[in-house]
Backbone as a ProteinNet text record, in pm:
[ID]
protein_1_A
[PRIMARY]
XXXXXXXXXXXXXXXXXXXXXXXXXXXXXXXXXXXXXXXXXXXXXXXXXXXXXXXXXXXXXXXXXXXXXXXXXXXXXXXXXXXXXXXXXXXXXXXXXXXXXXXXXXXXXXXXXXXXXXXXXXXXXXXXXXXXXXXXXXXXXXXXXXXXXXXXXXXXXXXXXXXXXXXXXXXXXXXXXXXXXXXXXXXXXXXX
[TERTIARY]
-6478.1	-6377	-6246.3	-6299.5	-6117.6	-6056.4	-6112.4	-6076	-6002.2	-6104.4	-6093.5	-5923.4	-5870.2	-5776	-5616.2	-5679.3	-5633.3	-5522	-5677.3	-5598.9	-5517	-5545.4	-5451.1	-5295	-5292.3	-5170.5	-5101.9	-5183.2	-5052.1	-5016.1	-5153.8	-5078.6	-4983.1	-4949.4	-4828.1	-4731.9	-4741.2	-4631.9	-4577.2	-4648.9	-4637.3	-4574	-4610.9	-4560.2	-4443.9	-4394.1	-4290.4	-4172.9	-4174.9	-4119.9	-4047.5	-4191.7	-4151.5	-4098.2	-4121.7	-4073.6	-3919	-3863	-3669.1	-3659.6	-3652.6	-3605.8	-3438.9	-3346.7	-3196.1	-3142.9	-3083.3	-3028.5	-2845.3	-2832	-2718.1	-2637.2	-2525.3	-2409.7	-2390.4	-2409.3	-2413.6	-2274.8	-2181.7	-2114	-1930.7	-1873.8	-1779	-1631.4	-1576.7	-1409.5	-1350.1	-1230.1	-1158.5	-993.2	-995.6	-926.2	-962.9	-846.3	-854.7	-878.7	-848	-862.8	-943.6	-965.7	-1050.3	-1222.2	-1331.6	-1477.3	-1525.7	-1617	-1743.1	-1816.6	-1935.1	-2074.8	-2148.9	-2241.4	-2295.5	-2419.5	-2414.3	-2502.5	-2671.2	-2692.6	-2797.9	-2790.6	-2928.9	-2910.7	-3035.5	-3006.7	-3112.4	-3154.4	-3256.8	-3244	-3322.9	-3259.7	-3257	-3394.1	-3449.5	-3637.2	-3679.8	-3586.9	-3661.1	-3819.8	-3890.8	-4020.2	-4097.8	-4059.4	-4106.3	-4068	-3913.1	-3870.1	-3743.6	-3723.1	-3592.7	-3511.3	-3357.6	-3287	-3143	-3097.7	-3019.6	-3019.8	-2952.7	-2970.2	-2807.4	-2804.6	-2652.9	-2627.4	-2549.5	-2566	-2385	-2456.3	-2339.3	-2251.7	-2174	-2034.7	-1938	-1943.3	-1867.9	-1886.1	-1798.2	-1821.7	-1876.9	-1904.6	-1938.9	-2084	-2128.2	-2234.5	-2307.6	-2161.2	-2201.4	-2287	-2405.3	-2475.8	-2480.7	-2371.9	-2351.5	-2350.6	-2374.5	-2379.6	-2265.7	-2196.3	-2108.5	-1934.1	-1968.4	-1872.1	-1830.8	-1965.4	-1941.5	-1846.4	-1891.4	-1863	-1684.8	-1644.4	-1532.7	-1478.9	-1484.1	-1384.3	-1319.9	-1206.1	-1092.3	-1057.8	-1150.9	-1160.7	-1174.2	-1147.4	-1252.4	-1458	-1407.5	-1548.4	-1589.3	-1730.7	-1771.8	-1873.1	-1918.4	-2004.5	-2025.3	-2132.5	-2172	-2319	-2303	-2381.1	-2439.9	-2566.3	-2670	-2757.7	-2744.5	-2824.6	-2928	-3082.1	-3194.5	-3275.1	-3204.1	-3272.8	-3205.2	-3271.4	-3155.8	-3101.2	-3203.1	-3173	-3062.4	-2999.4	-2883.1	-2726.1	-2722.7	-2606.7	-2479.7	-2338.4	-2233.7	-2220.6	-2249.8	-2236.6	-2329.8	-2479.4	-2535	-2489.8	-2452.7	-2402.7	-2305.8	-2210	-2038.1	-2159.3	-2225	-2270.5	-2351.3	-2409.5	-2434.8	-2332.8	-2262.3	-2118	-2047.8	-2028.6	-1985.9	-2044.9	-2141.2	-2252.9	-2282.4	-2251.9	-2251.8	-2126.4	-2014.3	-1930.7	-1931.7	-1973.2	-2029.7	-2064.3	-2221.6	-2289.3	-2216.7	-2141.6	-2031.1	-1957.4	-1902.9	-1807.7	-1931.6	-2039	-2117.4	-2069.6	-2032.8	-2051.5	-1913.7	-1793.8	-1703.6	-1529.7	-1585.1	-1465.3	-1334.1	-1282.4	-1141.6	-1103.8	-1160.2	-1149.3	-1152.4	-1238	-1284.3	-1123.5	-1088.4	-937	-875.7	-782.9	-700.2	-746	-866	-860.2	-957.2	-933.2	-1003.9	-896.5	-779.7	-711.4	-763.3	-778.6	-837	-951.1	-1027.1	-1174.3	-1191.1	-1137.4	-1174	-1053.1	-940.4	-907.1	-1027	-1068.5	-1161	-1299	-1325.1	-1408.2	-1450.2	-1235	-1234.7	-1213.7	-1203.7	-1141.3	-1275	-1378.8	-1554.6	-1597.9	-1564.3	-1589.8	-1561.3	-1400.4	-1326.3	-1293.2	-1373.3	-1378.9	-1480.2	-1544.3	-1616.8	-1748.7	-1776.7	-1873.6	-2027.9	-2100	-2233	-2306.9	-2363.5	-2410.8	-2598.9	-2567.4	-2757.9	-2766.1	-2930.2	-3017.6	-2937.7	-2941.4	-2841.6	-2748.7	-2625.2	-2484.8	-2441.3	-2341.5	-2266.9	-2176.7	-2108	-1976.7	-1937.5	-1836.8	-1821.1	-1674	-1684.1	-1612.4	-1558.5	-1466.9	-1420.4	-1295	-1262.8	-1166.5	-1067.7	-977.8	-887.8	-783	-773.6	-678.3	-514.2	-514.9	-346.9	-281.6	-394.7	-385.3	-502.2	-606.6	-719.6	-879.9	-892.1	-1023.7	-992.1	-1075.7	-1061.9	-1189.6	-1156.4	-1285.5	-1321.1	-1429.1	-1474.1	-1601.3	-1590	-1717.5	-1743.7	-1863.2	-1888.5	-1753.2	-1693.9	-1594.7	-1483.6	-1435.8	-1340.9	-1281.5	-1201.5	-1099.4	-1046.1	-1107.1	-1081.4	-964.8	-982.7	-893.4	-874.2	-742.7	-753.2	-715.3	-831.1	-744.3	-748	-595.1	-535.8	-598	-592	-627.1	-784.7	-744.5	-857	-921.5	-888.6	-978.6	-1085.4	-990.4	-1070.8	-1192	-1171.5	-1308.6	-1388.9	-1347.3	-1443.4	-1531.6	-1475.2	-1567.2	-1650.9	-1591	-1685.1	-1774.1	-1771.1	-1846.3	-1978.6	-1926.7	-1984.7	-2098.2	-2091.4	-2162.6	-2329.4	-2332.9	-2496.8	-2432.5	-2330.8	-2352.4	-2391.9	-2273.4	-2334.1	-2414.8	-2451	-2544.3	-2614.3	-2505.7	-2604.5	-2582	-2626.6	-2622.3	-2752.3	-2726.2	-2907.6	-2997.4	-2995.9	-3093.9	-3113.7	-3142.6	-3149.1	-3259.9	-3323.4	-3382.4	-3289.2	-3221	-3145.7	-3022	-2934.9	-2902.8	-2941.3	-3047.6	-3103.7	-3119.1	-3122.3	-3183.2	-3040.4	-2936.6	-2815.8	-2775.8	-2776	-2668	-2765.7	-2901.6	-2959.6	-2904.6	-2899.8	-2835.3	-2921.5	-2867.2	-3051.4	-3040.4	-3177.1	-3221.2	-3205.7	-3176.6	-3081.4	-3247.2
11004	10951	11004.5	11024.3	11014.8	11154.6	11296.2	11402.3	11349.1	11303.1	11246.8	11163.9	11096.1	10989.1	11125.6	11208.7	11286.3	11359.5	11419.7	11535.1	11470	11327.2	11255.3	11199.9	11195.9	11183.3	11313.7	11469.2	11579.5	11602.7	11571.8	11545.4	11490.3	11389	11256	11354.9	11372.5	11387.8	11521.4	11688.2	11759.1	11774.2	11674.3	11635.5	11577.1	11474.3	11429.9	11545.4	11669.6	11725.4	11840.7	11835.2	11970.6	11842.4	11691.1	11635.7	11613.1	11679.7	11641.5	11781.8	11782.6	11885.4	11795.1	11919.9	11850.8	11912.7	11823.7	11887.5	11943.4	12005.4	12060.1	12139.1	12101.4	12185.4	12307.6	12400.2	12503	12602.6	12533.8	12545	12455.1	12406.4	12328.5	12387.9	12361.8	12351.1	12328.7	12370.1	12311.7	12298.5	12364.6	12397.9	12503.1	12512.7	12614.4	12745.4	12788.3	12885.6	12947.4	12821.6	12830.4	12735.2	12805.4	12798.7	12873.6	12747.2	12781.4	12780.5	12878.7	12869.7	12786.1	12765.9	12702.8	12839.6	12830.5	12920.8	12926.8	12815	12740.1	12569.1	12504.1	12339.7	12378	12266.6	12246.9	12088.8	12011.9	11911.7	11822.1	11761.5	11682.5	11612.9	11629.1	11575.7	11538.4	11461.1	11406.7	11342.7	11412	11319.5	11299.3	11403.3	11494.5	11329.1	11264	11142.9	11192	11252.7	11308.5	11221.7	11259.3	11122.5	11193.8	11344.3	11352.2	11561.2	11598.5	11730.4	11751.2	11913	11935.4	12102.4	12106.6	12218.9	12292.6	12404.8	12504.5	12563.4	12580.6	12636.2	12710.4	12856.7	12943.2	13051.4	13107	13284.8	13360	13531.8	13603.2	13611	13722.4	13763.5	13716.1	13685.7	13679	13524.6	13605.2	13523.2	13518.4	13530.3	13516.4	13312.7	13239.7	13109.4	13056.6	13142.7	13147.3	13184.9	13303.9	13362.4	13295.5	13173.8	13080	12968.4	12906.6	12800.4	12818	12946.7	12992.5	13063.2	13091.4	13116.2	13010	13112.2	13036.8	13101.2	13038.8	13041	12951	12943.7	12802.2	12800.1	12664	12656.9	12492.2	12438.7	12311.1	12273.1	12199.1	12112.7	11993.8	11985.5	11853.3	11804.6	11666	11633.6	11488.5	11507.1	11395.1	11324.2	11195.5	11077.3	11098.5	11101.3	11142.5	11014.8	10914.3	10732.4	10657.1	10530.8	10412.4	10395.2	10447.2	10394.4	10480.5	10533.5	10567.1	10512.9	10453.6	10352.9	10446.4	10360.7	10428.3	10454.9	10313.8	10332.9	10437.1	10414.2	10535.3	10644.2	10720.3	10832.2	10899.9	10788.8	10797.7	10779.5	10733.9	10790.7	10915.5	10938.5	11094.6	11218.1	11156.7	11239.9	11304.4	11148.6	11203	11213.8	11209.2	11274.4	11389.7	11486.1	11625.7	11662.4	11606.9	11679.7	11733.1	11737.2	11745.6	11893.5	11881.8	12008.2	12108.5	11998	12154.3	12247	12176.7	12305.6	12283.3	12290.9	12393.4	12273.4	12114.3	12051.1	12034.4	12131	12170.1	12048.3	11962.9	11849.5	11851.5	11974	11972.2	12072	12116	12132.6	11978.1	11953.5	11790.3	11674.7	11689.3	11628.8	11609.1	11803.9	11846.2	11742.2	11751.8	11690.6	11567.9	11477.3	11341.4	11270.1	11313.9	11127.7	11204.7	11341	11359.1	11303.9	11307.2	11311.5	11137.4	11059.9	10906	10855.9	10946.6	10921.9	10942.1	11072	11103.6	11011.1	10969.6	10864.4	10696.5	10697.6	10534.3	10549.3	10666	10681.1	10672.2	10709.1	10718.6	10574.2	10494.9	10351	10269.9	10265.6	10175.3	10222.8	10291.2	10337.5	10234.9	10113.6	10071.1	10126.5	10274.6	10282.6	10288.7	10328.6	10268.7	10432.3	10543.8	10641.8	10614.7	10559.7	10536.5	10615.1	10632.1	10769.6	10839.4	10934.5	11039.1	11039.4	10946.9	10983.8	11038.5	11098.7	11248.9	11279.8	11297.7	11286.7	11436.5	11532.4	11652.7	11642.2	11780.9	11791.3	11919.7	11953.8	12088.7	12122.7	12233.7	12300	12388.9	12373	12491.4	12536	12668.6	12726.1	12674.6	12625.2	12592.7	12461.9	12403.3	12193.2	12147.5	12169.4	12100.5	12052.6	11996.1	11934	11792.7	11835.2	11699.6	11601.3	11493	11445	11371.1	11375.4	11290.7	11253.6	11089.9	11049.1	11048.4	11097.7	11117	11165.5	11153.2	11226.6	11172.1	11076.9	10973	11059.5	11068.8	11165.4	10995.6	11053.4	10986.2	10998.3	11130.6	11166	11342.9	11332.6	11492.8	11473.6	11562.7	11576.4	11749.8	11746.4	11918.2	11989.4	12120.7	12229.3	12280.9	12384.4	12473.7	12428.7	12419.7	12363.4	12231.9	12170.4	12040.4	12086.3	12199.3	12234.3	12293.7	12352.2	12432.9	12351	12264.7	12103.4	12054.4	12035.2	11931.3	11995.1	12180.4	12225.1	12255.1	12266.9	12354.6	12240	12104.2	12011.3	12019.9	12178.6	12149.9	12331.4	12407.7	12581	12621	12553.7	12592.7	12653.9	12735	12780.6	12687.3	12582.7	12455.9	12327.3	12380.3	12271.3	12163.1	12035.1	11959.3	11990.4	12033	12135.4	12241.6	12307.9	12462	12475.5	12476.9	12472.1	12446.8	12343.7	12297.6	12377.6	12413.8	12533.2	12667.5	12715.6	12832.4	12811.8	12700.5	12700.1	12732.2	12636.5	12663	12782.5	12827.2	12962.7	13081.9	13048.1	13167.8	13207.2	13311.2	13326.2	13297.4	13211.3	13157.3	13278.4	13287.4	13419.8	13322.5	13428.9	13392.2	13405
-3623.1	-3549.3	-3632.1	-3769.3	-3796.5	-3771.7	-3742.6	-3612.3	-3512.2	-3417.8	-3296	-3291.4	-3407.5	-3450.9	-3475.5	-3550.6	-3638.3	-3521.2	-3447.7	-3279.8	-3222.2	-3195.9	-3116.8	-3155.4	-3286.3	-3363.5	-3319.3	-3355.5	-3321.9	-3243.3	-3140.7	-2944.3	-2963.7	-2993.9	-2941.2	-2969.5	-3125.8	-3176.5	-3145.5	-3102.1	-3052.7	-2892	-2816.7	-2679.3	-2671.7	-2796.5	-2822.9	-2835.3	-2906.3	-2961.1	-2842.8	-2734.9	-2649.3	-2525.5	-2506.5	-2409.4	-2390.9	-2463.9	-2472.3	-2371.5	-2270.5	-2193.2	-2150.3	-2191.6	-2094.4	-2042.4	-1907.1	-1801.1	-1836.6	-1886.5	-1907.6	-1807.9	-1764.5	-1662.7	-1717.4	-1588.4	-1666.2	-1711.9	-1687.2	-1752.2	-1738	-1833.3	-1865.2	-1816.8	-1707.9	-1638.9	-1686.1	-1783	-1842.2	-1765.3	-1650.7	-1541.4	-1496.7	-1327	-1253.5	-1298.1	-1377.8	-1487.3	-1592.5	-1650.5	-1722	-1735	-1750.7	-1749.6	-1853.5	-1953.3	-2025	-2014.3	-2056.9	-1992.7	-2135	-2083.5	-2166.3	-2220.2	-2342.6	-2422.6	-2419.6	-2514.1	-2521.4	-2565.6	-2609.4	-2645	-2748.8	-2858.2	-2931.5	-2917.9	-2991	-2969.8	-3130.9	-3202.9	-3342.8	-3313.5	-3365	-3329	-3478.6	-3552.4	-3674.1	-3729.4	-3709.5	-3716.7	-3612.6	-3494.2	-3357.8	-3311.4	-3327.7	-3228.2	-3168.7	-3051.9	-3018.8	-3015.3	-3091.3	-3085	-3021.1	-3043	-2931.9	-2938.5	-2825.1	-2794.2	-2815.1	-2919.3	-2848.2	-2744.8	-2716.9	-2632.9	-2633.6	-2686.3	-2732.5	-2585	-2585.6	-2475.7	-2519.1	-2478.8	-2581.8	-2498.8	-2432.7	-2390.1	-2486.2	-2468.5	-2559.9	-2600.9	-2665.3	-2698.1	-2845.7	-2913.4	-3084.2	-3079.4	-3218.5	-3247.1	-3390.9	-3462	-3634.3	-3594.8	-3668	-3686	-3753.1	-3841.1	-3948.3	-3813.6	-3791.3	-3671.9	-3533.9	-3494.5	-3394.8	-3434.7	-3571	-3641.2	-3664	-3703.2	-3702.4	-3607.1	-3520.9	-3368.5	-3316.3	-3287.5	-3243.7	-3135	-3014	-2866	-2844.7	-2683.2	-2610.6	-2623	-2679.6	-2644.5	-2713.3	-2616.3	-2679.4	-2733.8	-2791.7	-2819	-2749.7	-2640.7	-2582.6	-2637.5	-2700.7	-2772.8	-2641.8	-2630.9	-2531.7	-2625.2	-2547.9	-2632.3	-2605.5	-2644.1	-2588.2	-2600.7	-2639.6	-2676.7	-2655.1	-2647	-2657.6	-2819.4	-2933.5	-3028.7	-3145.9	-3063.3	-3131.2	-3086.3	-3182.1	-3171.4	-3203.2	-3208.4	-3185.7	-3371	-3408.7	-3555.8	-3611.2	-3597.5	-3656.4	-3618.4	-3517	-3498.7	-3595	-3581.2	-3688.7	-3788.8	-3867.4	-4000.6	-3977.7	-3900.8	-3876.1	-3887.8	-3828	-3796.9	-3990.3	-3970.6	-4120.5	-4250.1	-4245.3	-4326.2	-4288.9	-4178.7	-4136.5	-4183.6	-4197.2	-4196	-4386.5	-4454.5	-4584.9	-4539	-4478.8	-4442.1	-4398.4	-4234.7	-4163.3	-4296.3	-4361.9	-4466.4	-4625.9	-4586.9	-4736.3	-4855.1	-4838.4	-4955	-4990.6	-4946.3	-5057.5	-5012	-5112.8	-5109.7	-5124.9	-5144.8	-5193.1	-5064.3	-4938.3	-4851.9	-4743.5	-4734.1	-4723.1	-4713.8	-4847.7	-4895.4	-4770.4	-4734.5	-4673.9	-4500	-4487	-4317.4	-4289.3	-4434.6	-4419.8	-4345	-4309	-4235.3	-4135.5	-4035.4	-3900.6	-3865.2	-3996.4	-3997.2	-3969.8	-4046	-4035	-3901.5	-3850.7	-3701.7	-3593.3	-3602.7	-3492.5	-3526.6	-3637.6	-3674.6	-3599.9	-3612.5	-3596.3	-3419.4	-3355.6	-3216.6	-3175.2	-3222	-3170.6	-3191.1	-3273.8	-3311	-3223	-3181.8	-3124.4	-2990	-2951	-2784.3	-2749.8	-2796.7	-2720.6	-2622.1	-2624.8	-2591.4	-2663.9	-2556.3	-2613.6	-2585.1	-2688	-2682.2	-2619.6	-2547.8	-2467.1	-2407.6	-2331.2	-2332.4	-2215.1	-2230.5	-2141.3	-2103.1	-2243.4	-2189.7	-2315.8	-2240.7	-2385.7	-2400.5	-2559.9	-2561.1	-2551.8	-2579.6	-2534.3	-2644.8	-2764.1	-2790	-2807.9	-2722.2	-2619	-2713.5	-2775.3	-2868	-2829.1	-2811.9	-2719.1	-2793.2	-2809.2	-2945.7	-2926.7	-3052.3	-2981.5	-2974.8	-2929.6	-2898.7	-2969.4	-2989.2	-3073.4	-3020.3	-3104.6	-3015.6	-2896.4	-2805.3	-2717.4	-2732.8	-2657.2	-2696.5	-2606.6	-2544	-2428.9	-2432.2	-2380.3	-2351.7	-2226.6	-2176.7	-2041.3	-1993.9	-1908.1	-1842.2	-1872.1	-1974.8	-2020.8	-2119.2	-2121.7	-2237.6	-2348.1	-2465.1	-2598.9	-2680.8	-2672.3	-2764.4	-2783.2	-2877.1	-2945.7	-3108.1	-3157.4	-3257.5	-3322.5	-3347.6	-3418.7	-3500.3	-3446.1	-3540.8	-3597.1	-3613.7	-3591.7	-3706.6	-3809.2	-3961.2	-3889	-3866.9	-3844.1	-3755.2	-3615.3	-3502.8	-3600.3	-3718.5	-3807.7	-3891	-3907.3	-4019	-3867.7	-3781.1	-3694.5	-3591.1	-3573.6	-3486.4	-3622.8	-3781	-3845.3	-3858.8	-3836.6	-3854.7	-3789.7	-3687.4	-3630	-3659.2	-3648.9	-3686.4	-3793.6	-3907.6	-4036.1	-4095.2	-4178.4	-4263.4	-4368.9	-4354.5	-4471.9	-4412.7	-4255.7	-4160.3	-4209.7	-4147.3	-4202.6	-4104.2	-3992.6	-3913.3	-3870.2	-3940.2	-3924.4	-3769.6	-3763.2	-3613.4	-3498.4	-3482.4	-3383.3	-3386.3	-3487	-3489.7	-3386.6	-3475.3	-3430.4	-3253.5	-3242.4	-3078.7	-3014.5	-3051	-3000	-2971.4	-3115	-3089.8	-3043.2	-2975.8	-2935.7	-2740.6	-2705.7	-2570.9	-2495.8	-2374.8	-2292.1	-2193.5	-2150.9	-2026.4	-1966.5	-1856.8	-1709.9	-1635.1
[MASK]
++++++++++++++++++++++++++++++++++++++++++++++++++++++++++++++++++++++++++++++++++++++++++++++++++++++++++++++++++++++++++++++++++++++++++++++++++++++++++++++++++++++++++++++++++++++++++++++++

């Protein structure tokens, strides 16, 4: 009986890992002259419970995670909530913690962008938006402009600087990120 119960638990946990199929747009249209294709996506599923997925949008064939994090070219990360349990306060807490991982715990560097991190997190908190299941937040980086933040299709604001983009995208792409499996899935070039 114990073996049957154990098998049922293993089956349920395994199923929940693979049940998180996310439908991402094949590209993000920035304007009439620029579209950024979807590279791939990865699912954040601690303890086999899918919380969110991130889709990486970038043109080219680079697969080195650190070069992608540091790239100064148009790119985006779209975060899709996979659960109604992901509230904005929880997301902000995870992002705040993630900035440290995104820059390999470089406290001196993080001090130089702390005002922009606080502005970014405050923008999300004060937006009144709720990242319920299937809702998405897009972080769109454009060189010379900065990182534009959208909730669904609503523009929330922009944070200047390539250094901020490196720290934000580093949350998911850095070698020292909190979830290497999610990173490795997102940077793989999707088979067509």
